[in-house]
C-alpha positions in Angstrom: 28.1 96.4 -75.0 29.7 99.5 -74.0 31.4 98.6 -70.3 31.7 100.9 -67.4 33.9 99.6 -64.4 34.4 102.2 -61.8 37.7 102.2 -59.4 41.4 102.4 -59.5 43.1 99.9 -58.2 44.8 96.2 -58.6 41.4 94.6 -58.1 40.0 96.5 -61.2 42.5 96.2 -63.1 42.2 92.3 -63.1 38.0 92.7 -63.6 39.0 94.7 -66.8 41.5 92.4 -68.0 38.9 89.4 -66.9 36.2 91.4 -68.9 38.1 91.9 -72.4 38.2 88.3 -72.6 34.0 88.6 -73.2 33.0 88.7 -77.4 30.4 91.1 -75.7 32.8 93.6 -74.5 33.5 96.2 -77.0 34.4 99.2 -75.2 35.5 99.3 -71.5 35.6 102.4 -69.4 37.0 102.7 -66.2 36.4 105.6 -63.9 39.1 107.3 -62.7 41.0 104.4 -63.6 45.3 104.2 -63.4 48.2 104.3 -65.7 48.5 100.8 -66.4 44.3 100.1 -66.7 44.7 102.7 -69.2 46.5 100.9 -71.6 43.5 98.1 -71.3 41.0 100.5 -70.7 39.4 104.4 -71.6 40.1 106.0 -68.3 38.7 110.0 -67.4 38.9 111.7 -64.8 35.8 111.0 -62.8 36.3 110.1 -58.9 34.4 106.7 -57.7 32.7 108.4 -55.4 31.1 111.2 -57.8 28.0 109.5 -58.1 26.6 112.6 -60.2 29.7 112.7 -62.5 29.5 108.8 -63.1 26.0 108.6 -64.0 26.5 111.8 -66.3 29.5 109.8 -67.8 27.8 106.6 -68.5 24.9 108.3 -69.9 26.9 110.7 -72.7 28.8 108.2 -73.5 26.0 105.5 -74.3 27.3 102.9 -71.3 25.5 99.4 -71.7 26.5 97.9 -68.2 28.3 98.9 -65.4 30.2 97.1 -62.7 31.1 99.1 -59.3 33.9 97.4 -57.2 35.0 99.5 -54.3 33.0 99.7 -51.2 33.0 103.6 -50.9 30.5 104.3 -53.9 28.7 100.9 -53.4 27.4 102.5 -50.1 27.1 106.1 -51.5 24.2 104.4 -53.5 25.8 104.2 -57.0 24.1 101.3 -57.9 21.2 103.1 -57.3 21.4 106.2 -59.0 22.4 103.9 -62.0 19.6 101.8 -62.0 17.3 105.4 -61.9 19.1 106.1 -65.0 18.1 103.0 -66.3 21.6 101.5 -66.4 22.2 97.9 -65.2 25.2 97.1 -63.1 27.1 94.6 -61.3 27.0 95.5 -57.6 25.0 96.0 -54.4 22.4 98.3 -53.6 23.0 101.3 -50.9 21.3 99.2 -48.5 22.5 95.7 -49.3 26.2 97.4 -48.9 25.6 98.3 -45.3 26.7 94.5 -44.3 29.9 96.2 -44.7 29.5 100.0 -44.3 28.5 99.4 -41.0 30.0 96.4 -38.9 27.6 96.8 -36.1 24.5 95.9 -38.5 26.6 93.1 -40.0 27.8 91.7 -36.1 23.7 92.3 -35.1 22.5 90.2 -38.4 24.7 87.2 -37.9 23.4 87.2 -34.4 20.2 87.5 -34.9 19.9 84.8 -37.7 22.5 82.4 -35.7 25.3 82.8 -38.2 28.3 81.8 -36.4 31.1 84.9 -35.6 33.1 85.9 -33.1 31.8 87.3 -29.7 31.5 91.1 -29.8 29.8 94.5 -27.8 29.3 97.6 -29.5 30.2 101.1 -27.8 28.7 104.5 -28.3 31.4 106.3 -26.3 34.9 105.8 -25.4 34.9 105.8 -21.8 33.1 102.4 -21.5 35.2 100.9 -24.5 38.6 101.8 -22.4 36.3 100.3 -19.2 35.5 97.3 -21.2 38.9 96.5 -22.9 40.9 97.1 -19.3 38.5 94.2 -17.2 38.3 91.7 -20.3 42.3 91.7 -21.2 44.0 91.5 -24.5 43.9 90.3 -26.7 40.9 91.6 -29.0 39.7 92.8 -32.2 38.9 96.9 -31.9 36.7 97.8 -35.1 35.5 101.0 -36.4 31.8 100.9 -37.2 31.8 102.3 -40.7 34.7 102.3 -44.0 37.7 103.6 -42.8 40.0 102.8 -46.3 40.7 99.0 -45.1 42.6 101.4 -41.8 39.7 100.8 -39.0 40.5 97.3 -37.9 43.2 96.2 -35.1 43.8 93.1 -33.4 45.2 94.6 -30.1 47.6 91.7 -28.6 47.8 93.8 -25.6 45.2 96.2 -23.2 47.6 99.1 -24.0 47.1 98.4 -28.0 43.7 98.1 -27.7 43.2 101.5 -25.4 45.1 103.2 -28.4 42.7 101.5 -31.4 40.0 103.3 -29.0 41.2 106.5 -28.5 42.4 106.8 -32.1 38.9 105.7 -33.5 36.7 107.3 -30.9 38.9 110.5 -29.3 41.3 111.3 -32.1 38.3 110.5 -34.9 41.5 109.2 -37.6 38.3 107.9 -39.6 35.4 110.3 -38.9 32.1 109.4 -38.2 33.3 106.1 -39.3 34.6 105.7 -35.7 32.1 107.4 -33.6 30.9 103.8 -32.5 33.5 100.6 -32.1 32.7 96.9 -32.2 35.1 95.1 -29.9 35.5 91.1 -30.6 37.2 87.8 -29.2 39.9 87.3 -30.3 39.9 84.3 -33.3 42.3 81.5 -34.2 42.7 79.7 -36.8 44.0 79.7 -40.6 41.9 82.8 -42.5 40.3 82.1 -45.8 38.7 84.5 -48.4 35.6 83.4 -50.1 34.4 85.4 -52.9 30.8 84.8 -54.1 28.6 85.4 -56.4 24.8 86.2 -55.7 21.4 87.8 -57.3 19.5 87.0 -53.9 18.7 84.1 -54.7 21.3 81.4 -55.7 24.8 81.6 -54.4 28.1 80.2 -56.1 31.1 81.2 -54.4 34.4 81.1 -56.5 37.8 79.9 -55.6 38.7 80.6 -52.3 41.7 82.4 -51.5 44.3 83.3 -48.6 45.3 86.9 -48.2 48.6 88.0 -46.8 48.1 91.8 -44.9 51.0 92.3 -42.7 53.8 94.2 -44.5 56.8 92.4 -43.6 58.0 88.4 -44.0 56.2 86.0 -41.2 53.3 88.3 -41.0 55.0 91.1 -39.2 54.8 94.5 -39.2 51.8 96.8 -39.8 48.8 95.6 -41.5 48.3 96.8 -45.2 46.3 96.7 -47.8 47.3 93.1 -48.2 51.0 92.3 -49.7 49.6 89.3 -52.1 47.4 86.1 -52.1 47.0 82.8 -53.3 44.3 80.7 -54.7 43.0 77.8 -54.0 43.5 78.0 -50.3 44.6 74.4 -48.9 42.6 74.8 -45.5 39.8 75.0 -47.2 38.6 71.7 -47.7 35.5 69.8 -49.2 33.9 69.4 -45.6 34.7 72.9 -44.7 33.1 74.4 -48.0 29.8 72.2 -47.5 30.1 73.4 -43.3 30.0 76.6 -44.8 27.2 77.0 -47.5 25.5 75.5 -45.0 26.0 77.3 -41.8 27.3 80.9 -43.0 26.4 81.5 -46.9 22.9 80.5 -47.6 22.1 81.6 -44.0 23.5 85.1 -45.2 21.9 85.8 -47.9 18.0 84.7 -46.6 19.1 87.0 -43.2 19.9 89.9 -46.2 16.2 88.7 -48.0 14.6 88.4 -45.1 15.9 92.3 -43.6 14.3 93.4 -47.0 18.0 94.1 -48.3 18.8 91.6 -50.9 22.4 91.1 -52.0 23.2 91.2 -55.9 27.1 91.1 -56.1 29.9 90.0 -55.0 30.2 89.2 -51.0 33.1 89.0 -49.4 33.1 86.7 -46.7 36.4 86.6 -44.5 36.6 83.3 -42.8 38.3 82.1 -39.6 38.7 78.3 -39.4 38.4 78.3 -35.3 38.4 74.7 -33.6 34.9 75.1 -33.2 34.4 75.7 -37.1 34.5 78.6 -39.4 33.7 81.9 -38.1 32.9 84.8 -39.9 35.2 87.9 -39.4 34.0 90.2 -42.0 31.6 90.6 -44.4 33.0 93.0 -47.9 30.4 94.2 -50.1 32.9 93.6 -53.0 35.6 92.1 -54.3 38.3 92.1 -52.2 41.9 93.0 -53.2 44.7 91.3 -53.8 42.3 88.2 -53.8 40.3 89.2 -57.1 44.0 89.3 -58.8 44.1 85.0 -57.7 40.8 84.2 -57.9 39.7 86.0 -61.5 42.5 84.4 -63.6 41.4 81.2 -62.8 37.7 81.8 -64.0 36.8 79.9 -67.0 33.4 81.1 -67.4 32.6 84.3 -69.4 32.7 87.4 -65.9 30.1 89.1 -67.9 27.7 86.3 -68.6 27.6 86.3 -65.2 27.5 89.9 -64.0 24.8 90.5 -66.0 23.2 87.0 -64.7 23.7 88.4 -61.4 22.5 91.7 -62.1 19.1 90.4 -63.4 18.5 87.6 -61.1 19.1 85.1 -63.1 22.3 83.5 -61.9 20.8 79.7 -61.6 21.1 79.7 -65.0 25.0 79.9 -65.8 27.7 77.4 -65.2 30.1 78.7 -63.7 33.5 76.8 -64.4 37.0 77.0 -63.3 40.5 76.2 -64.0 42.4 73.7 -62.7 45.3 75.2 -61.6 46.5 76.9 -58.9 47.3 80.8 -58.5 49.4 83.0 -57.2 50.1 86.8 -56.4 53.2 89.3 -55.4 52.4 92.4 -54.8 55.4 95.6 -55.7 55.1 98.0 -53.1 56.3 101.2 -52.9 58.9 101.5 -49.7 57.7 102.3 -46.0 53.9 101.2 -47.5 51.9 101.7 -45.7 53.8 104.1 -44.3 54.6 107.5 -45.9 56.1 106.7 -49.5 57.6 107.9 -52.7 55.7 108.8 -55.8 56.5 109.2 -59.0 59.3 106.6 -59.9 59.7 105.1 -63.2 58.8 101.3 -63.3 61.2 99.0 -65.8 60.8 95.6 -66.7 57.2 96.5 -68.4 56.0 96.4 -71.7 53.0 98.2 -72.5 52.2 97.5 -68.7 53.0 93.9 -69.1 56.1 91.5 -69.0 56.8 90.4 -72.2 56.1 86.8 -73.0 53.1 86.5 -70.8 53.6 84.1 -68.1 52.3 86.4 -66.0 49.9 88.9 -65.1 50.5 92.2 -64.5 47.7 93.8 -62.4 48.2 98.1 -62.3 47.2 99.4 -58.4 49.6 102.8 -58.2 50.9 103.4 -61.4 50.5 106.8 -63.5 51.2 107.1 -67.3 52.9 110.2 -68.5 52.5 112.0 -71.6 56.0 110.4 -73.2 54.7 107.0 -72.6 56.9 106.0 -69.2 54.9 104.3 -66.5 55.7 105.6 -63.3 54.7 104.4 -59.5 51.3 106.5 -57.9 50.4 104.8 -54.5 51.5 102.6 -51.9 50.6 98.7 -53.8 51.7 99.4 -57.4 51.8 96.3 -59.0 50.2 92.4 -58.0 51.8 90.1 -60.5 50.0 86.8 -60.7 51.1 84.0 -62.4 49.1 80.6 -62.7 50.1 77.1 -61.9 49.2 73.4 -62.1 50.1 73.4 -58.9 50.5 76.0 -55.9 54.2 75.2 -55.7 54.9 76.2 -59.5 52.4 79.2 -59.0 54.4 80.7 -56.4 57.7 80.2 -58.6 56.7 81.4 -61.7 54.8 84.5 -59.4 58.3 85.0 -57.8 59.9 84.8 -61.5 58.2 87.2 -62.8 57.9 89.3 -59.6 62.0 89.6 -60.2 62.2 91.2 -63.7 60.0 94.3 -62.2 61.8 97.2 -60.6 61.5 100.8 -59.3 64.0 102.3 -56.6 62.6 101.5 -53.3 60.4 98.5 -54.4 59.8 96.4 -51.5 57.7 92.6 -51.8 57.6 89.9 -49.2 59.1 86.9 -50.2 57.1 84.6 -48.4 53.6 85.0 -50.3 52.2 81.6 -50.6 54.2 79.8 -47.5 51.7 79.2 -45.1 49.7 77.6 -48.0 52.2 75.3 -48.8 53.0 74.2 -45.0 49.2 73.1 -45.0 48.7 69.6 -44.5 48.1 67.4 -47.4 48.5 70.7 -49.7 47.1 70.4 -52.9 43.8 72.0 -54.4 40.7 71.6 -52.8 37.0 72.1 -53.6 36.1 75.8 -54.3 32.4 74.9 -54.0 
């Protein structure tokens, strides 16, 4: 089969490398891809949001199956357009992708169907939002309604921070029309868990639970980023918690989307907070999370292409999804000063054909460029994700850092405590993933 993956980051590279393991995958194309992905697949310079260009490319190259991963093309209707062209695809259609595309829609869905989440209010006018936070106090969470490149959510510890977030979104329009409305939520406390799930609208299969690390600096300090690393499984997500999530969150969400005439087929991401009152939904994503995908997919034993085809065809119940009995850790190597201004074009050393010699860890490329002479250089904020497996989480973390230590580029930055919170969990060990 000729496959097409749409996207350009570490998440897409992890998906490509998982799909390459399928005996049915004869050729993999990626639009637009990056320097490291180009060493594993055929890349072409078509933007992920260029719906017409992607469809034309798929037709011209005889693509049999597509995988749409980023939020923007999903919310713009990429899967719908591919379907109209007769090309089956993994990912939700435009109406189902609204579960991420609009925070207001997602919160309304949870309220209507009794899915546990933070209390909230919606505002269309900055003045009313400012009055609300001044009366309510802090901490609160301020969220732009629409997609904002992962920068539309602010955990405001003070009223001043909340006011700044509101003005930034609603007055300064830092996120364009995505910030015309905001959701202001109560602040929740507890361990965070990321649960990606395969669903075809009838069956839902949670993947191995993960723990992301969003802050740029050790000790969860510094600005929010797209993610500085992840571990899986998440030891806070016990079998008891998993059962409660299935009963109160996962199945109700799938049924709610069906009831709204928006059946979801693809990867539905649940961002959860394990509060003292039980698990609650922080956010939904309509696609694989990043960097969580970089620790979850390396633990997948079942053929990913088989799963994706089954999801697209509505027959997920026919596939037995199995996982390795191991742990995984991903350490992100980022450009200095990320997520602020950073330099590009810096040569990367330590890799051969984009990977570490020896194969004890996988390197997923997020922001790299391959020059004509074969040199790999930095081309983004998050540059590489170094993922290692182990028989325990401690072993996986040790191996990931050992591997990451053999890669370098000027002004490289990484967190030194990826996995520390997970290793400190009571009774830390591999827990149920379903």
